[in-house]
C-alpha positions in Angstrom: 65.3 99.8 68.6 64.1 96.2 69.2 66.6 93.9 67.6 66.7 90.1 67.1 70.3 88.8 67.3 70.6 85.3 65.9 73.6 83.4 67.1 73.9 85.7 70.0 75.7 83.3 72.3 78.7 82.9 69.9 81.9 84.9 70.0 80.8 87.7 67.7 77.1 87.5 68.4 77.6 87.9 72.2 79.7 91.0 71.6 76.8 92.4 69.5 74.3 91.7 72.3 76.5 93.4 74.9 77.2 96.5 72.8 73.6 96.8 71.6 72.2 96.6 75.1 74.7 99.0 76.5 73.6 101.4 73.8 69.9 101.2 75.0 68.5 98.8 72.4 66.1 96.0 73.4 67.6 92.7 72.3 66.2 89.2 71.8 68.6 86.4 71.2 67.8 83.2 69.2 70.4 80.5 69.4 70.6 76.7 69.6 73.8 77.0 71.7 75.4 74.3 69.6 78.7 76.2 69.6 77.9 79.2 71.7 78.0 79.8 75.4 74.9 80.8 77.3 76.9 82.4 80.1 78.2 85.0 77.7 74.7 86.7 77.7 73.6 89.5 80.1 71.1 88.0 82.6 68.4 90.5 81.5 68.4 89.7 77.8 65.3 88.0 76.3 66.6 84.6 75.2 65.0 81.9 73.1 66.8 78.6 72.6 66.2 76.8 69.4 67.0 76.4 65.7 66.5 78.7 62.8 65.0 75.7 61.1 62.0 75.9 63.4 59.6 78.3 61.7 57.2 78.7 64.6 60.1 79.4 67.0 61.6 81.9 64.6 58.3 83.8 64.4 58.1 83.8 68.2 61.6 85.3 68.4 60.9 87.9 65.8 57.6 89.2 67.4 58.0 92.7 68.5 61.3 93.2 66.8 62.1 95.9 64.2 65.4 94.6 62.8 67.6 91.6 62.7 71.4 91.1 63.1 72.1 87.6 61.7 75.1 85.8 63.0 73.8 82.3 63.4 75.2 79.5 61.3 78.0 76.9 60.9 81.3 78.5 60.3 84.2 76.0 60.1 85.7 75.6 56.7 87.1 72.2 57.3 83.8 70.9 58.7 82.0 72.3 55.7 84.1 70.2 53.4 83.2 67.1 55.3 79.5 68.0 55.9 78.4 70.2 53.0 74.7 69.2 53.3 74.7 70.2 57.0 76.1 73.7 56.1 73.5 74.2 53.3 70.7 73.1 55.6 71.7 75.2 58.6 73.1 78.3 56.9 71.0 78.6 53.7 67.7 76.9 54.6 67.9 78.4 58.1 68.2 81.9 56.7 65.3 81.3 54.3 63.1 80.4 57.4 64.3 83.7 59.0 63.5 85.7 55.9 60.0 84.1 55.6 59.4 84.9 59.3 60.5 88.5 58.7 58.2 88.7 55.7 55.2 87.4 57.7 55.7 90.0 60.4 56.6 92.9 58.1 60.2 93.3 59.4 62.2 95.0 56.8 65.7 95.5 58.2 68.6 93.0 58.4 72.4 93.1 58.8 74.0 89.8 57.8 77.3 88.6 59.1 78.8 87.3 55.9 82.4 86.4 55.1 85.3 87.2 52.7 85.3 83.4 52.1 82.8 84.3 49.4 85.7 85.6 47.3 87.6 82.3 47.2 91.2 83.0 46.0 91.1 86.5 44.4 93.5 87.4 41.7 94.5 90.7 43.3 94.6 92.4 46.7 93.2 94.5 48.2 89.9 92.9 47.3 87.0 95.1 46.4 83.3 94.2 46.6 83.3 94.1 42.8 85.8 91.2 42.7 84.5 87.9 41.3 83.2 85.5 43.9 84.4 81.9 43.4 84.2 80.3 46.9 86.6 77.3 47.4 84.6 75.6 50.1 81.0 74.9 51.0 81.1 77.4 53.9 81.9 80.2 51.5 79.3 78.9 49.1 76.6 79.1 51.7 77.5 82.6 52.6 77.3 83.6 48.9 74.0 81.8 48.6 72.6 83.7 51.5 73.7 87.0 50.0 71.9 86.1 46.8 68.7 85.3 48.8 69.0 88.7 50.5 69.2 90.4 47.1 66.1 88.5 46.0 64.3 89.5 49.3 65.2 93.1 48.7 63.3 93.0 45.4 60.4 90.8 46.5 60.0 91.7 50.2 61.2 95.3 50.0 63.9 94.3 52.4 66.7 96.7 53.4 69.8 94.5 53.9 73.5 94.9 54.3 76.0 92.0 54.2 79.3 92.6 55.9 82.2 90.5 54.5 85.3 90.1 56.6 88.3 87.8 57.1 89.6 87.4 60.6 88.2 88.7 63.9 90.1 89.0 67.1 90.1 90.8 70.5 87.5 90.8 73.3 85.4 93.2 75.3 85.5 93.5 79.1 82.0 93.6 80.7 80.7 93.8 84.3 80.6 90.0 84.2 84.2 89.6 83.0 85.7 89.3 79.5 83.8 88.0 76.6 86.4 85.5 75.5 86.9 83.7 72.2 86.0 80.1 73.0 86.2 78.0 69.9 86.8 74.2 69.9 88.7 73.5 67.9 90.5 76.9 67.7 91.6 77.7 64.2 92.5 81.4 64.5 96.1 82.6 64.4 96.1 85.0 67.3 94.6 82.8 70.0 96.7 79.9 68.8 99.8 82.0 68.9 99.0 83.0 72.5 98.7 79.4 73.4 102.0 78.3 71.8 104.8 76.9 74.0 108.2 75.5 73.4 106.7 72.0 73.5 103.9 73.1 71.1 105.3 75.9 69.0 103.3 78.0 66.5 103.7 76.7 62.9 104.6 79.3 60.3 103.5 78.0 56.9 106.2 79.3 54.5 108.8 82.0 54.9 109.4 82.6 51.2 106.3 84.6 50.3 106.5 87.8 48.2 105.8 90.1 51.1 108.1 92.5 53.1 109.0 90.0 55.8 108.4 86.9 53.6 105.4 85.6 55.6 101.7 85.7 54.6 99.6 88.8 55.1 96.0 88.6 56.3 93.3 91.0 57.3 92.2 91.3 60.9 89.6 93.4 62.6 88.9 93.8 66.4 85.6 92.4 67.4 84.5 95.7 68.9 85.2 97.5 65.6 83.3 94.8 63.8 80.2 95.3 65.9 80.5 99.0 65.4 80.3 98.3 61.7 77.2 96.2 62.3 75.5 99.0 64.3 76.4 101.6 61.7 75.1 99.3 59.0 71.9 98.9 60.9 71.5 102.6 61.1 72.1 102.9 57.4 69.3 100.6 56.4 66.9 103.1 54.7 66.1 101.7 51.3 64.8 98.4 49.8 68.2 97.4 48.6 70.9 94.9 49.5 74.4 96.3 49.9 77.6 94.3 50.3 80.4 95.9 52.3 83.9 94.7 53.2 85.1 95.1 56.8 88.7 94.8 57.8 92.0 96.6 58.6 92.4 97.8 55.0 96.2 97.0 55.2 96.5 93.6 56.8 99.2 92.1 59.1 101.8 89.5 58.4 102.3 86.3 60.4 105.5 87.7 61.8 103.8 90.9 62.8 101.4 88.8 64.8 104.3 86.8 66.3 106.0 90.0 67.3 102.9 91.4 68.9 102.3 88.2 70.9 105.9 88.3 72.0 105.5 91.9 73.3 102.3 91.1 75.1 103.7 88.0 76.8 107.1 89.6 77.3 108.8 86.6 76.0 109.8 85.3 72.6 107.1 83.3 71.0 108.2 79.7 70.1 107.7 79.1 66.4 108.6 76.4 63.9 108.8 76.6 60.1 106.5 74.5 58.1 105.9 74.1 54.3 103.4 76.3 52.5 99.8 75.1 52.6 98.2 74.4 49.2 96.0 77.2 48.0 97.4 79.8 50.4 97.7 83.3 48.7 100.6 85.5 49.8 98.2 88.4 50.7 94.5 88.6 51.5 93.4 92.1 52.4 90.0 93.8 52.0 89.5 97.1 50.3 87.3 98.9 53.0 86.8 102.2 51.2 83.1 101.4 50.6 82.5 101.0 54.3 83.8 104.5 55.0 81.7 106.0 52.2 78.4 104.1 52.8 78.3 103.6 56.6 81.0 106.0 57.8 83.0 103.2 59.3 86.7 102.6 59.7 88.6 100.5 62.2 89.9 102.2 65.4 91.8 99.3 67.1 95.0 97.9 65.8 96.9 94.6 66.0 98.4 95.3 69.5 94.9 95.9 71.0 93.6 92.7 69.3 96.4 90.6 70.8 96.3 92.4 74.2 92.5 91.9 74.6 92.6 88.3 73.5 95.4 87.6 76.0 93.5 89.3 78.9 90.3 87.4 78.0 92.1 84.0 77.8 
């Protein structure tokens, strides 16, 4: 299949490009490289550098393609609070340009990399796709707005769409060119930050009095390779003019202390930590119900926490 991957130089997008090409698909990448890394792409990939906000460029990137995997967009929660208009412009308006281009060329298949940030602070866990969506930041609001636009496009453009909602992604893939590493600046994710922690700069643990088995917060994680497998299976499941929303994750979650222990095992030394007060708005447990993924696209995760930590460490 000929597939356009938007945001293909980013952490998740570059893994999608690698796995798709290794599976025999023809891939075009559209990315402005504002946060991604061009050296993460295979040298043979068709690459177009530019913005989703450029309609002519988007149509050029889409020509000859049969489907889209949409990863492009701004994704930092803190930045979205400071720059909500930027997030609405790039994420929401950019996706509308993409959908218009797909409509012009008659492309009817799209898999959207959404986020569990659409849920906000759910009342119960595990979270099902039927849970009320009340995002608590502009980033989550833009992801929800895009999902709504996809639902509209399914009705008006006869688009077959699947949005995948997930929390935290970790791990890496080794390629012939080396590891596809997670290279975020600033880095906000727990696992890479835990791997970077030292005695001089210990990992902060926000609260040890939560109502969980080890008294630390529990969060959902998925290995990036499993995540791309979900995207591929979602792509293969696009057969009707509907928009489906599917959670992706571990289904059980991992506590902060489980992450700490895994990092200690991988580095063969005790991880330096320091206790810190709870952060305002942090729930004790955030875990996705992934039963719909298994039923609708025949997906479930294969790789566990140890593999996520080991691969992140090897790639760093």
